[in-house]
mmCIF file of the C-alpha atoms, coordinates in Angstrom:
data_MODEL
# 
_entry.id   MODEL 
# 
loop_
_atom_site.group_PDB 
_atom_site.id 
_atom_site.type_symbol 
_atom_site.label_atom_id 
_atom_site.label_alt_id 
_atom_site.label_comp_id 
_atom_site.label_asym_id 
_atom_site.label_entity_id 
_atom_site.label_seq_id 
_atom_site.pdbx_PDB_ins_code 
_atom_site.Cartn_x 
_atom_site.Cartn_y 
_atom_site.Cartn_z 
_atom_site.occupancy 
_atom_site.B_iso_or_equiv 
_atom_site.pdbx_formal_charge 
_atom_site.auth_seq_id 
_atom_site.auth_comp_id 
_atom_site.auth_asym_id 
_atom_site.auth_atom_id 
_atom_site.pdbx_PDB_model_num 
ATOM 1  C CA . MET A 1 1  ? -0.028  -0.021 0.006  1.00 0.00 ? 1  MET A CA 1 
ATOM 2  C CA . GLN A 1 2  ? 1.704   3.073  -1.127 1.00 0.00 ? 2  GLN A CA 1 
ATOM 3  C CA . SER A 1 3  ? -1.181  5.797  -1.436 1.00 0.00 ? 3  SER A CA 1 
ATOM 4  C CA . LEU A 1 4  ? -0.369  9.011  0.508  1.00 0.00 ? 4  LEU A CA 1 
ATOM 5  C CA . VAL A 1 5  ? -3.295  10.300 2.599  1.00 0.00 ? 5  VAL A CA 1 
ATOM 6  C CA . THR A 1 6  ? -3.388  14.083 3.275  1.00 0.00 ? 6  THR A CA 1 
ATOM 7  C CA . LEU A 1 7  ? -5.513  16.330 5.277  1.00 0.00 ? 7  LEU A CA 1 
ATOM 8  C CA . SER A 1 8  ? -5.624  19.881 6.335  1.00 0.00 ? 8  SER A CA 1 
ATOM 9  C CA . VAL A 1 9  ? -6.661  20.901 9.920  1.00 0.00 ? 9  VAL A CA 1 
ATOM 10 C CA . ILE A 1 10 ? -7.897  24.463 9.973  1.00 0.00 ? 10 ILE A CA 1 
ATOM 11 C CA . HIS A 1 11 ? -8.261  25.915 13.615 1.00 0.00 ? 11 HIS A CA 1 
ATOM 12 C CA . THR A 1 12 ? -9.615  29.478 12.991 1.00 0.00 ? 12 THR A CA 1 
ATOM 13 C CA . GLY A 1 13 ? -10.867 30.875 16.123 1.00 0.00 ? 13 GLY A CA 1 
ATOM 14 C CA . ALA A 1 14 ? -9.678  28.003 18.398 1.00 0.00 ? 14 ALA A CA 1 
ATOM 15 C CA . GLY A 1 15 ? -6.758  30.074 19.976 1.00 0.00 ? 15 GLY A CA 1 
ATOM 16 C CA . THR A 1 16 ? -3.200  28.874 20.061 1.00 0.00 ? 16 THR A CA 1 
ATOM 17 C CA . GLY A 1 17 ? -1.821  25.464 20.149 1.00 0.00 ? 17 GLY A CA 1 
ATOM 18 C CA . ASN A 1 18 ? -0.454  22.505 18.334 1.00 0.00 ? 18 ASN A CA 1 
ATOM 19 C CA . VAL A 1 19 ? -1.919  19.734 16.105 1.00 0.00 ? 19 VAL A CA 1 
ATOM 20 C CA . GLU A 1 20 ? -1.629  16.203 17.247 1.00 0.00 ? 20 GLU A CA 1 
ATOM 21 C CA . ILE A 1 21 ? -2.870  13.221 15.342 1.00 0.00 ? 21 ILE A CA 1 
ATOM 22 C CA . ILE A 1 22 ? -3.608  9.523  16.390 1.00 0.00 ? 22 ILE A CA 1 
ATOM 23 C CA . ILE A 1 23 ? -4.075  7.187  13.661 1.00 0.00 ? 23 ILE A CA 1 
ATOM 24 C CA . ILE A 1 24 ? -5.937  3.832  14.130 1.00 0.00 ? 24 ILE A CA 1 
ATOM 25 C CA . ASP A 1 25 ? -5.337  1.189  11.548 1.00 0.00 ? 25 ASP A CA 1 
ATOM 26 C CA . PRO A 1 26 ? -7.830  -1.274 10.180 1.00 0.00 ? 26 PRO A CA 1 
ATOM 27 C CA . HIS A 1 27 ? -6.938  -3.785 13.043 1.00 0.00 ? 27 HIS A CA 1 
ATOM 28 C CA . GLY A 1 28 ? -7.408  -1.325 15.696 1.00 0.00 ? 28 GLY A CA 1 
ATOM 29 C CA . GLN A 1 29 ? -3.739  -0.838 16.312 1.00 0.00 ? 29 GLN A CA 1 
ATOM 30 C CA . ARG A 1 30 ? -2.466  2.594  17.251 1.00 0.00 ? 30 ARG A CA 1 
ATOM 31 C CA . ASP A 1 31 ? 0.672   4.173  15.803 1.00 0.00 ? 31 ASP A CA 1 
ATOM 32 C CA . THR A 1 32 ? 1.399   1.650  13.033 1.00 0.00 ? 32 THR A CA 1 
ATOM 33 C CA . THR A 1 33 ? 1.884   4.742  10.672 1.00 0.00 ? 33 THR A CA 1 
ATOM 34 C CA . LYS A 1 34 ? 3.202   7.954  12.005 1.00 0.00 ? 34 LYS A CA 1 
ATOM 35 C CA . PRO A 1 35 ? 1.687   11.126 10.463 1.00 0.00 ? 35 PRO A CA 1 
ATOM 36 C CA . ARG A 1 36 ? 3.966   14.137 9.228  1.00 0.00 ? 36 ARG A CA 1 
ATOM 37 C CA . ILE A 1 37 ? 2.560   17.419 10.704 1.00 0.00 ? 37 ILE A CA 1 
ATOM 38 C CA . ALA A 1 38 ? 3.541   20.869 9.375  1.00 0.00 ? 38 ALA A CA 1 
ATOM 39 C CA . ARG A 1 39 ? 2.064   24.223 9.897  1.00 0.00 ? 39 ARG A CA 1 
ATOM 40 C CA . SER A 1 40 ? 1.119   25.540 6.455  1.00 0.00 ? 40 SER A CA 1 
ATOM 41 C CA . THR A 1 41 ? -0.191  29.068 7.646  1.00 0.00 ? 41 THR A CA 1 
ATOM 42 C CA . GLU A 1 42 ? -1.210  30.678 10.969 1.00 0.00 ? 42 GLU A CA 1 
ATOM 43 C CA . THR A 1 43 ? -4.526  28.889 11.093 1.00 0.00 ? 43 THR A CA 1 
ATOM 44 C CA . THR A 1 44 ? -3.836  25.666 9.085  1.00 0.00 ? 44 THR A CA 1 
ATOM 45 C CA . TYR A 1 45 ? -1.814  22.453 9.600  1.00 0.00 ? 45 TYR A CA 1 
ATOM 46 C CA . TYR A 1 46 ? -1.006  20.077 6.778  1.00 0.00 ? 46 TYR A CA 1 
ATOM 47 C CA . VAL A 1 47 ? -0.907  16.428 7.715  1.00 0.00 ? 47 VAL A CA 1 
ATOM 48 C CA . GLU A 1 48 ? 0.075   13.285 5.541  1.00 0.00 ? 48 GLU A CA 1 
ATOM 49 C CA . TYR A 1 49 ? 0.626   9.733  6.268  1.00 0.00 ? 49 TYR A CA 1 
ATOM 50 C CA . LEU A 1 50 ? 1.355   6.575  4.377  1.00 0.00 ? 50 LEU A CA 1 
ATOM 51 C CA . PRO A 1 51 ? -1.052  3.697  5.266  1.00 0.00 ? 51 PRO A CA 1 
ATOM 52 C CA . ARG A 1 52 ? 0.490   0.308  5.095  1.00 0.00 ? 52 ARG A CA 1 
ATOM 53 C CA . GLU A 1 53 ? -2.647  -1.421 3.918  1.00 0.00 ? 53 GLU A CA 1 
ATOM 54 C CA . VAL A 1 54 ? -5.996  -1.039 2.419  1.00 0.00 ? 54 VAL A CA 1 
ATOM 55 C CA . GLY A 1 55 ? -8.804  -0.728 4.909  1.00 0.00 ? 55 GLY A CA 1 
ATOM 56 C CA . ARG A 1 56 ? -10.639 1.806  7.336  1.00 0.00 ? 56 ARG A CA 1 
ATOM 57 C CA . TYR A 1 57 ? -8.577  3.955  9.393  1.00 0.00 ? 57 TYR A CA 1 
ATOM 58 C CA . THR A 1 58 ? -9.631  6.161  12.158 1.00 0.00 ? 58 THR A CA 1 
ATOM 59 C CA . ILE A 1 59 ? -8.069  9.689  12.595 1.00 0.00 ? 59 ILE A CA 1 
ATOM 60 C CA . HIS A 1 60 ? -8.266  11.273 16.217 1.00 0.00 ? 60 HIS A CA 1 
ATOM 61 C CA . ILE A 1 61 ? -7.243  15.064 15.899 1.00 0.00 ? 61 ILE A CA 1 
ATOM 62 C CA . PHE A 1 62 ? -6.074  17.015 18.898 1.00 0.00 ? 62 PHE A CA 1 
ATOM 63 C CA . PHE A 1 63 ? -5.569  20.637 19.213 1.00 0.00 ? 63 PHE A CA 1 
ATOM 64 C CA . ALA A 1 64 ? -3.884  22.347 22.201 1.00 0.00 ? 64 ALA A CA 1 
ATOM 65 C CA . GLY A 1 65 ? -3.967  18.941 23.815 1.00 0.00 ? 65 GLY A CA 1 
ATOM 66 C CA . LYS A 1 66 ? -7.778  18.516 23.585 1.00 0.00 ? 66 LYS A CA 1 
ATOM 67 C CA . GLU A 1 67 ? -9.590  16.088 21.142 1.00 0.00 ? 67 GLU A CA 1 
ATOM 68 C CA . ILE A 1 68 ? -11.646 18.368 18.735 1.00 0.00 ? 68 ILE A CA 1 
ATOM 69 C CA . PRO A 1 69 ? -15.337 18.002 18.631 1.00 0.00 ? 69 PRO A CA 1 
ATOM 70 C CA . ALA A 1 70 ? -16.510 15.180 16.306 1.00 0.00 ? 70 ALA A CA 1 
ATOM 71 C CA . SER A 1 71 ? -13.170 13.666 16.147 1.00 0.00 ? 71 SER A CA 1 
ATOM 72 C CA . LEU A 1 72 ? -12.817 10.017 15.005 1.00 0.00 ? 72 LEU A CA 1 
ATOM 73 C CA . TYR A 1 73 ? -12.841 10.771 11.489 1.00 0.00 ? 73 TYR A CA 1 
ATOM 74 C CA . PRO A 1 74 ? -13.140 7.471  9.219  1.00 0.00 ? 74 PRO A CA 1 
ATOM 75 C CA . VAL A 1 75 ? -10.934 7.260  6.270  1.00 0.00 ? 75 VAL A CA 1 
ATOM 76 C CA . ASN A 1 76 ? -11.328 4.320  3.857  1.00 0.00 ? 76 ASN A CA 1 
ATOM 77 C CA . VAL A 1 77 ? -8.009  3.623  1.895  1.00 0.00 ? 77 VAL A CA 1 
ATOM 78 C CA . GLY A 1 78 ? -8.568  1.774  -1.039 1.00 0.00 ? 78 GLY A CA 1 
ATOM 79 C CA . ALA A 1 79 ? -6.705  0.819  -4.407 1.00 0.00 ? 79 ALA A CA 1 
ATOM 80 C CA . ARG A 1 80 ? -6.715  4.494  -5.304 1.00 0.00 ? 80 ARG A CA 1 
ATOM 81 C CA . LYS A 1 81 ? -3.413  6.385  -5.810 1.00 0.00 ? 81 LYS A CA 1 
ATOM 82 C CA . TYR A 1 82 ? -4.501  9.449  -3.873 1.00 0.00 ? 82 TYR A CA 1 
ATOM 83 C CA . THR A 1 83 ? -6.905  10.055 -0.928 1.00 0.00 ? 83 THR A CA 1 
ATOM 84 C CA . LYS A 1 84 ? -7.705  13.374 0.516  1.00 0.00 ? 84 LYS A CA 1 
ATOM 85 C CA . LEU A 1 85 ? -9.520  14.430 3.561  1.00 0.00 ? 85 LEU A CA 1 
ATOM 86 C CA . SER A 1 86 ? -10.055 18.312 4.349  1.00 0.00 ? 86 SER A CA 1 
ATOM 87 C CA . LEU A 1 87 ? -11.388 19.211 7.836  1.00 0.00 ? 87 LEU A CA 1 
ATOM 88 C CA . ALA A 1 88 ? -12.335 22.584 9.123  1.00 0.00 ? 88 ALA A CA 1 
ATOM 89 C CA . ASN A 1 89 ? -13.144 23.223 12.818 1.00 0.00 ? 89 ASN A CA 1 
ATOM 90 C CA . ASP A 1 90 ? -14.313 26.416 14.421 1.00 0.00 ? 90 ASP A CA 1 
ATOM 91 C CA . ARG A 1 91 ? -14.199 25.937 18.245 1.00 0.00 ? 91 ARG A CA 1 
# 
């Protein structure tokens, strides 16, 4: 499985802090793939990870040490070569 998954986390109005991501793989295991997180603007973080296999991954997103509302975003990784998930969150 060599499909890069990307997502944008927009934290407009949420204050200051860092984004943390926890990825749960299709087998329910945590941290089998590590995300790369980079700040792209003052209010946006760019996240990417490389899944190891096809299946449903669950993404937990934290900002300033707290899980954002409605976190637990499912991402179905299939045979496609590119998967993208964009998320916006106003707190």
